[in-house]
DRENPA-3360 file (N, C-alpha, C; in nm, 2 decimals, always signed):
BEGIN
1 = MAQEENSK = -0.07/+1.33/+0.34/-0.08/+1.21/+0.44/+0.04/+1.17/+0.47 ~ +0.12/+1.16/+0.60/+0.24/+1.10/+0.60/+0.23/+0.96/+0.58 ~ +0.34/+0.90/+0.54/+0.34/+0.74/+0.55/+0.46/+0.71/+0.66 ~ +0.40/+0.59/+0.72/+0.52/+0.56/+0.81/+0.64/+0.48/+0.76 ~ +0.71/+0.53/+0.84/+0.88/+0.48/+0.77/+0.90/+0.30/+0.68 ~ +0.79/+0.22/+0.74/+0.81/+0.08/+0.70/+0.68/+0.02/+0.62 ~ +0.59/+0.16/+0.59/+0.53/+0.13/+0.51/+0.55/+0.11/+0.37 ~ +0.46/+0.05/+0.26/+0.52/+0.05/+0.13/+0.43/+0.12/+0.09;
9 = PQLSTNKS = +0.49/+0.23/-0.02/+0.45/+0.34/-0.08/+0.31/+0.32/-0.21 ~ +0.25/+0.38/-0.18/+0.14/+0.37/-0.25/+0.12/+0.40/-0.39 ~ +0.04/+0.28/-0.45/+0.06/+0.36/-0.62/-0.05/+0.47/-0.66 ~ -0.04/+0.55/-0.74/-0.15/+0.67/-0.81/-0.27/+0.56/-0.81 ~ -0.34/+0.68/-0.79/-0.47/+0.59/-0.84/-0.57/+0.66/-0.92 ~ -0.67/+0.59/-1.01/-0.72/+0.65/-1.10/-0.86/+0.70/-1.00 ~ -0.88/+0.81/-0.99/-1.01/+0.85/-0.91/-1.14/+0.83/-0.98 ~ -1.11/+0.85/-1.11/-1.23/+0.80/-1.18/-1.31/+0.68/-1.16;
17 = SNKHFKEQ = -1.20/+0.56/-1.16/-1.23/+0.40/-1.14/-1.20/+0.38/-1.01 ~ -1.12/+0.46/-0.94/-1.09/+0.45/-0.79/-0.99/+0.28/-0.79 ~ -0.94/+0.28/-0.86/-0.83/+0.17/-0.89/-0.72/+0.18/-0.87 ~ -0.63/+0.14/-0.87/-0.48/+0.15/-0.88/-0.46/+0.14/-1.06 ~ -0.39/+0.23/-1.08/-0.32/+0.26/-1.22/-0.22/+0.12/-1.25 ~ -0.18/+0.15/-1.37/-0.08/+0.02/-1.40/+0.06/-0.01/-1.32 ~ +0.11/-0.11/-1.27/+0.22/-0.12/-1.20/+0.35/-0.16/-1.32 ~ +0.44/-0.10/-1.28/+0.55/-0.13/-1.40/+0.55/-0.25/-1.43;
25 = KKHGSQKR = +0.60/-0.28/-1.56/+0.62/-0.42/-1.62/+0.75/-0.46/-1.62 ~ +0.78/-0.55/-1.59/+0.90/-0.63/-1.61/+0.95/-0.69/-1.73 ~ +1.06/-0.69/-1.75/+1.11/-0.69/-1.88/+1.13/-0.86/-1.95 ~ +1.12/-0.95/-1.82/+1.11/-1.10/-1.84/+1.20/-1.18/-1.85 ~ +1.32/-1.13/-1.90/+1.44/-1.23/-1.91/+1.60/-1.14/-1.90 ~ +1.67/-1.21/-1.85/+1.79/-1.14/-1.82/+1.84/-1.08/-1.99 ~ +1.84/-1.13/-2.05/+1.89/-1.05/-2.20/+1.80/-0.94/-2.20 ~ +1.69/-0.92/-2.19/+1.56/-0.80/-2.20/+1.65/-0.71/-2.12;
33 = EELHQYST = +1.65/-0.75/-1.95/+1.68/-0.64/-1.89/+1.83/-0.57/-1.89 ~ +1.91/-0.66/-1.98/+2.03/-0.63/-2.01/+2.04/-0.49/-2.10 ~ +1.95/-0.51/-2.20/+1.93/-0.45/-2.28/+1.84/-0.28/-2.24 ~ +1.79/-0.33/-2.15/+1.68/-0.18/-2.09/+1.79/-0.12/-2.02 ~ +1.91/-0.19/-1.95/+2.02/-0.10/-1.89/+2.09/-0.03/-2.01 ~ +2.14/-0.11/-2.11/+2.18/-0.02/-2.21/+2.11/+0.09/-2.24 ~ +1.98/+0.07/-2.30/+1.89/+0.20/-2.35/+1.90/+0.31/-2.25 ~ +1.87/+0.26/-2.10/+1.88/+0.37/-2.00/+2.00/+0.46/-2.02;
41 = ATLGAGNM = +2.09/+0.39/-2.01/+2.26/+0.45/-2.02/+2.25/+0.56/-2.14 ~ +2.19/+0.49/-2.27/+2.26/+0.60/-2.38/+2.12/+0.69/-2.34 ~ +2.03/+0.65/-2.31/+1.93/+0.76/-2.32/+1.99/+0.87/-2.23 ~ +2.02/+0.85/-2.12/+2.13/+0.95/-2.03/+2.19/+1.02/-2.10 ~ +2.27/+0.98/-2.17/+2.36/+1.04/-2.25/+2.33/+1.16/-2.32 ~ +2.19/+1.19/-2.36/+2.12/+1.27/-2.44/+2.13/+1.29/-2.57 ~ +2.14/+1.13/-2.62/+2.15/+1.15/-2.76/+2.03/+1.06/-2.81 ~ +1.93/+1.09/-2.85/+1.82/+1.01/-2.90/+1.84/+0.92/-3.01;
49 = HDAVKLPK = +1.93/+0.97/-3.09/+1.96/+0.89/-3.20/+2.03/+0.76/-3.14 ~ +2.16/+0.76/-3.06/+2.21/+0.64/-2.98/+2.11/+0.58/-2.93 ~ +2.01/+0.63/-2.87/+1.91/+0.57/-2.73/+1.84/+0.49/-2.81 ~ +1.82/+0.50/-2.93/+1.70/+0.42/-2.99/+1.79/+0.35/-3.09 ~ +1.90/+0.33/-3.14/+1.98/+0.26/-3.24/+1.99/+0.13/-3.17 ~ +1.93/+0.03/-3.30/+1.97/-0.12/-3.27/+2.11/-0.13/-3.21 ~ +2.14/-0.18/-3.08/+2.29/-0.20/-3.02/+2.39/-0.28/-3.15 ~ +2.46/-0.30/-3.18/+2.54/-0.42/-3.27/+2.53/-0.57/-3.19;
57 = GEDFLEWL = +2.48/-0.66/-3.28/+2.48/-0.78/-3.27/+2.33/-0.82/-3.18 ~ +2.25/-0.72/-3.18/+2.16/-0.77/-3.09/+2.02/-0.80/-3.17 ~ +1.93/-0.87/-3.11/+1.82/-0.89/-3.21/+1.70/-0.79/-3.20 ~ +1.65/-0.73/-3.31/+1.55/-0.64/-3.34/+1.46/-0.66/-3.24 ~ +1.35/-0.79/-3.27/+1.24/-0.82/-3.19/+1.27/-0.76/-3.03 ~ +1.41/-0.83/-3.01/+1.42/-0.80/-2.85/+1.44/-0.66/-2.76 ~ +1.50/-0.60/-2.90/+1.54/-0.45/-2.87/+1.41/-0.39/-2.85 ~ +1.31/-0.43/-2.96/+1.17/-0.36/-3.01/+1.10/-0.42/-2.86;
65 = AVNVVDFF = +1.10/-0.51/-2.82/+1.03/-0.55/-2.69/+1.07/-0.47/-2.55 ~ +1.19/-0.46/-2.54/+1.26/-0.39/-2.44/+1.19/-0.24/-2.44 ~ +1.21/-0.19/-2.57/+1.15/-0.04/-2.58/+1.00/-0.01/-2.56 ~ +0.89/-0.13/-2.63/+0.77/-0.10/-2.59/+0.75/-0.09/-2.42 ~ +0.81/-0.21/-2.38/+0.80/-0.20/-2.20/+0.83/-0.06/-2.18 ~ +0.95/-0.02/-2.18/+0.99/+0.09/-2.14/+0.91/+0.22/-2.16 ~ +0.86/+0.17/-2.26/+0.74/+0.32/-2.32/+0.60/+0.32/-2.25 ~ +0.56/+0.17/-2.24/+0.46/+0.15/-2.15/+0.46/+0.22/-1.99;
73 = NETSLLYG = +0.58/+0.19/-1.96/+0.60/+0.21/-1.79/+0.60/+0.37/-1.81 ~ +0.66/+0.45/-1.91/+0.71/+0.58/-1.88/+0.54/+0.65/-1.88 ~ +0.49/+0.60/-2.00/+0.35/+0.64/-2.02/+0.25/+0.64/-1.92 ~ +0.25/+0.52/-1.86/+0.19/+0.49/-1.73/+0.22/+0.56/-1.61 ~ +0.34/+0.59/-1.57/+0.37/+0.69/-1.49/+0.32/+0.84/-1.50 ~ +0.33/+0.88/-1.63/+0.31/+1.01/-1.69/+0.14/+1.03/-1.65 ~ +0.09/+0.94/-1.71/-0.08/+0.94/-1.69/-0.12/+0.95/-1.52 ~ -0.02/+0.87/-1.46/-0.07/+0.89/-1.34/-0.07/+0.99/-1.23;
81 = IITEFCTD = +0.01/+1.07/-1.30/+0.05/+1.21/-1.25/-0.07/+1.32/-1.26 ~ -0.13/+1.27/-1.37/-0.21/+1.39/-1.42/-0.39/+1.31/-1.38 ~ -0.41/+1.20/-1.34/-0.52/+1.15/-1.31/-0.64/+1.22/-1.21 ~ -0.58/+1.30/-1.14/-0.64/+1.39/-1.06/-0.71/+1.51/-1.12 ~ -0.66/+1.54/-1.23/-0.70/+1.65/-1.32/-0.82/+1.63/-1.42 ~ -0.78/+1.53/-1.47/-0.88/+1.45/-1.54/-0.94/+1.34/-1.53 ~ -1.06/+1.41/-1.48/-1.18/+1.32/-1.44/-1.31/+1.28/-1.53 ~ -1.40/+1.19/-1.51/-1.48/+1.16/-1.61/-1.60/+1.28/-1.63;
89 = ESCPLMSA = -1.57/+1.37/-1.52/-1.66/+1.49/-1.51/-1.58/+1.60/-1.57 ~ -1.48/+1.62/-1.58/-1.42/+1.76/-1.61/-1.30/+1.68/-1.77 ~ -1.32/+1.57/-1.82/-1.28/+1.55/-1.96/-1.35/+1.42/-2.01 ~ -1.53/+1.47/-2.06/-1.60/+1.39/-2.07/-1.58/+1.31/-2.22 ~ -1.52/+1.32/-2.27/-1.45/+1.29/-2.38/-1.32/+1.29/-2.47 ~ -1.27/+1.19/-2.51/-1.12/+1.17/-2.50/-1.16/+1.27/-2.67 ~ -1.04/+1.37/-2.66/-1.01/+1.45/-2.80/-0.91/+1.48/-2.80 ~ -0.86/+1.56/-2.95/-0.74/+1.61/-2.95/-0.80/+1.75/-3.02;
97 = GPKYEYLW = -0.84/+1.86/-2.93/-0.87/+1.96/-2.96/-1.03/+1.96/-3.01 ~ -1.09/+2.06/-3.08/-1.23/+2.06/-3.09/-1.28/+2.00/-3.21 ~ -1.18/+1.95/-3.30/-1.18/+1.91/-3.45/-1.15/+1.71/-3.45 ~ -1.11/+1.67/-3.33/-1.07/+1.54/-3.31/-1.14/+1.49/-3.22 ~ -1.23/+1.37/-3.23/-1.29/+1.32/-3.11/-1.24/+1.13/-3.16 ~ -1.15/+1.09/-3.04/-1.13/+0.95/-3.05/-1.22/+0.84/-2.98 ~ -1.28/+0.76/-3.04/-1.35/+0.66/-3.00/-1.29/+0.52/-2.97 ~ -1.35/+0.46/-2.85/-1.30/+0.33/-2.81/-1.33/+0.22/-2.89;
105 = MDGVKFTK = -1.27/+0.13/-2.97/-1.29/-0.01/-3.01/-1.18/-0.12/-2.99 ~ -1.24/-0.21/-2.89/-1.11/-0.33/-2.90/-1.14/-0.43/-3.00 ~ -1.23/-0.42/-3.04/-1.26/-0.53/-3.12/-1.30/-0.69/-3.04 ~ -1.35/-0.65/-2.91/-1.35/-0.77/-2.83/-1.46/-0.79/-2.76 ~ -1.45/-0.67/-2.64/-1.56/-0.62/-2.56/-1.64/-0.50/-2.62 ~ -1.53/-0.43/-2.70/-1.61/-0.31/-2.79/-1.59/-0.29/-2.91 ~ -1.67/-0.40/-2.97/-1.68/-0.43/-3.14/-1.70/-0.33/-3.22 ~ -1.77/-0.22/-3.16/-1.82/-0.09/-3.24/-1.73/+0.06/-3.19;
113 = PVKVSAPK = -1.69/+0.10/-3.23/-1.67/+0.23/-3.17/-1.76/+0.32/-3.07 ~ -1.71/+0.38/-3.00/-1.81/+0.40/-2.87/-1.73/+0.51/-2.80 ~ -1.84/+0.65/-2.78/-1.76/+0.76/-2.71/-1.73/+0.71/-2.56 ~ -1.63/+0.77/-2.51/-1.58/+0.75/-2.38/-1.54/+0.84/-2.28 ~ -1.53/+0.90/-2.17/-1.44/+0.97/-2.11/-1.31/+0.94/-2.12 ~ -1.21/+1.08/-2.16/-1.05/+1.04/-2.17/-1.02/+0.97/-2.05 ~ -1.03/+0.98/-1.93/-1.01/+0.84/-1.83/-1.01/+0.70/-1.85 ~ -1.15/+0.68/-1.91/-1.17/+0.54/-1.95/-1.12/+0.52/-2.07;
121 = YIDYLMSW = -1.08/+0.59/-2.19/-1.04/+0.55/-2.29/-0.84/+0.57/-2.28 ~ -0.81/+0.63/-2.16/-0.69/+0.59/-2.20/-0.67/+0.45/-2.03 ~ -0.73/+0.44/-1.95/-0.75/+0.28/-1.88/-0.78/+0.20/-1.99 ~ -0.89/+0.22/-2.07/-0.87/+0.06/-2.15/-0.78/+0.09/-2.25 ~ -0.70/+0.16/-2.30/-0.59/+0.18/-2.38/-0.48/+0.12/-2.32 ~ -0.44/+0.15/-2.19/-0.32/+0.10/-2.11/-0.36/-0.03/-2.08 ~ -0.48/-0.07/-2.07/-0.50/-0.25/-2.00/-0.51/-0.30/-2.15 ~ -0.54/-0.25/-2.28/-0.49/-0.32/-2.41/-0.36/-0.36/-2.44;
129 = VESQINDP = -0.28/-0.26/-2.41/-0.16/-0.25/-2.43/-0.08/-0.34/-2.35 ~ -0.16/-0.35/-2.22/-0.06/-0.49/-2.14/-0.10/-0.59/-2.12 ~ -0.20/-0.61/-2.18/-0.24/-0.76/-2.22/-0.17/-0.80/-2.38 ~ -0.15/-0.72/-2.41/-0.04/-0.76/-2.55/+0.08/-0.75/-2.51 ~ +0.13/-0.69/-2.40/+0.29/-0.70/-2.36/+0.27/-0.86/-2.29 ~ +0.18/-0.87/-2.20/+0.15/-0.97/-2.15/+0.12/-1.12/-2.23 ~ +0.12/-1.11/-2.34/+0.06/-1.23/-2.44/+0.19/-1.26/-2.48 ~ +0.25/-1.42/-2.45/+0.37/-1.46/-2.49/+0.36/-1.50/-2.67;
137 = RIFPVEAV = +0.27/-1.48/-2.69/+0.28/-1.53/-2.86/+0.32/-1.39/-2.92 ~ +0.29/-1.28/-2.87/+0.34/-1.13/-2.93/+0.44/-1.10/-2.88 ~ +0.48/-1.13/-2.73/+0.61/-1.09/-2.66/+0.65/-1.20/-2.59 ~ +0.72/-1.31/-2.64/+0.78/-1.43/-2.59/+0.87/-1.36/-2.44 ~ +0.86/-1.44/-2.36/+0.95/-1.40/-2.24/+1.09/-1.43/-2.27 ~ +1.08/-1.58/-2.31/+1.22/-1.56/-2.35/+1.28/-1.58/-2.46 ~ +1.39/-1.55/-2.54/+1.41/-1.55/-2.70/+1.41/-1.63/-2.74 ~ +1.34/-1.67/-2.85/+1.34/-1.80/-2.94/+1.50/-1.79/-3.02;
% end
């Protein structure tokens, strides 16, 4: 389907739940945005060691927060690409081959491990991670 020139781009949809997948998270502060730009620049250089190394004089927890948000965004984009190929019908179980099966439990809504389809498992997982990122007790928006 062609988009009109002035229309907003559509997010990928998770067809099994018929809702948009996770929007990209923002870094929350100017400092974290600067660290994100540094991380992006070093990743582009192709040296993984330099890309993940704590920049001199920077706070470890700020650096960790920036990289968690970046990893979440990249994972969400990647999953958004495969949602049409992995549905509740085609992927009825979250597994890693025939020997390993993943059960979902979050300790709140799901207090005991339960079998869920792969798309549901990923949706629950991404929602849980997003809730952790959005919790200012875990990831304060401003540096302390």
